[in-house]
C-alpha positions, 0 to 999 in steps of 0.5 A: 276906440279913443274917447273922452272920460266923463270928466273930459267931455263937455257932455260926458263920455264920448268916443272921438273916432269916426266909424260906421256899422254898415251891415250885419245879419243876426247870426253874424254870418256877414258883417261890414263896418267902415272906419275913416282914418285921417292921414294927418297926426291924430289930434288926441290932445286937442280933442281932450283940451277943447272939449274940457274947455267947452261948457254943457251948453256948447256943442261937442268938438268932434274929430271932423272939427279939427280939420284932419279930414280937409282935402280928403286926406284920409283912408277908408278902411272897410272891414268885412267878415263872412263865416264859411262855418261856425268856427271858420271866419273869412276876413277882408280889409279894403283900404282906400286912399281918398287924398290927392297924394300917395300915402303910406299905411301900416296895417296890423291885423291883430289876434289877442286874448282877453286878459283874465289870467293876471287877476289872481282868480280861478274858476270859469272865466279865469282860465290859465294863461293862453298862448299864441305862436307861429306854426310851421305852415306860417299861420298863428296857432292860438291855444286856450283851455276853453276855446280850444285851438285856432289858427289865423292865416294872413295872405300876402299883401298887394305887392306879394310880400308876406306880412311880418309877425309881431308878438307881445302880451296883452298886459297893461303897461303899468310903468307908463300908466302908474309909474309901477314896474311892469310884471311882464317885459312885453306889454299891450302897447308894444306894436305902437312902440315898434311902428311909431318909435322904431323900438324892436325891443318892444316885441317878443323876439321868441315869437310867442305871446297872448297878442300877435299881429301881422305887419303890412306896410301899404303905399297906396296911390291917390284914389286907389285901394289895397285889399288884405285877406285873413282867415280865422278858423278852428283846427278841426275846421281847417280849410283845404285852401285858405285863400283860393277862388272860393274865398270871394265866393263865400263873401258873395254868398253871405252877402246874397243871404244878407240881402235876402234876409233884409228883403223879407224883414223890412217892409217893401212899401218903404222907399229904397233910402228908408230901407237902407237906413233901416238896414244900417240901423239893424247893423248898428244894433247887432254890431254893438250888442254886448254881454255883461258878465257882471260878477258883483261880488268880484267887483266889490272885493276887487281882484287879488293881484290888483289895487284895492277898490275904493270904499265908495264902491259898496256905498254906490249900491244904494241904501238897503241893498246888500252885496249878496242880493245884487250878487244873486241877481248878477250871477244869474247870467250865463257865462262864456269866455270872449274870443276877439280879434282886431285890426290896427292901422298906423299911418306913417310918416306922421306916426299916429296910431288908430285902432279898428277893433272888431269882435268875432 
């Protein structure tokens, strides 16, 4: 998500995109979120400059204050996830054009691996570089030493055409950020360069990487919607049919289960509106929970292949607190590698890039 750093925001760090967590069960067998994406160019620079100009006693300058939602010229992107089994997740994106005119959206549902292989460390959590390639059946195959083998299948778009697979590596563009040569020819912002700037050389023509996306180009009429279907599953839980009649049936069943869970969890004496508020509040807590693998000694020492950390990092521990003591406390947490997928939405012809990311 795009946001301001502590120095840029007049009230500190602050996300400036517009999204809502709508529903989730504790097991995440069903999750639903909404992202509102303006059809005008996303006002990145204006958000930074105006918030920097304001003082602590002024209100924050939000996305809606910029006027990009005027005349309802925006897309609603509804993202839903339903589990058919522990490692078989069905994904549904419903994109609605609320504007008065037809508009084009480039949708890039993206599968990627968290990058720890380039840090120069070894051991649990620092696995060898994984790999994503296209299989003969048209799905993506993602291989990871710890996570195993997963497939991502993408159904044809609303017009019946197949998405185009794009590949790159989840590597920082050090040339753009720091003026230092990139260690890899294909970097993490490659899809932005491909869609926004038309750079075909930004993506890997060999069809392999650690980050891959299905590129859909959607022209949506005013007031109309387009739906995309995807499925992420482990090789040993491969469905007989990825997008058959049971696809929507699984969603319907998980929604019924979510309704039943909250019917028994939220006091029935509350008015309907308060029950909806309580349910969405629970969704926010469940969607936004995070696991912090706080390896303090690694953080203090820095990674072998990265720039050395500032000396003040050790002093920040506070007087009388040794790195060893903090490390002992921080290393008591359990460790498990992350698996993630994301969907990126890019509107044309204005060519801004927005991101909707959800972790599985």
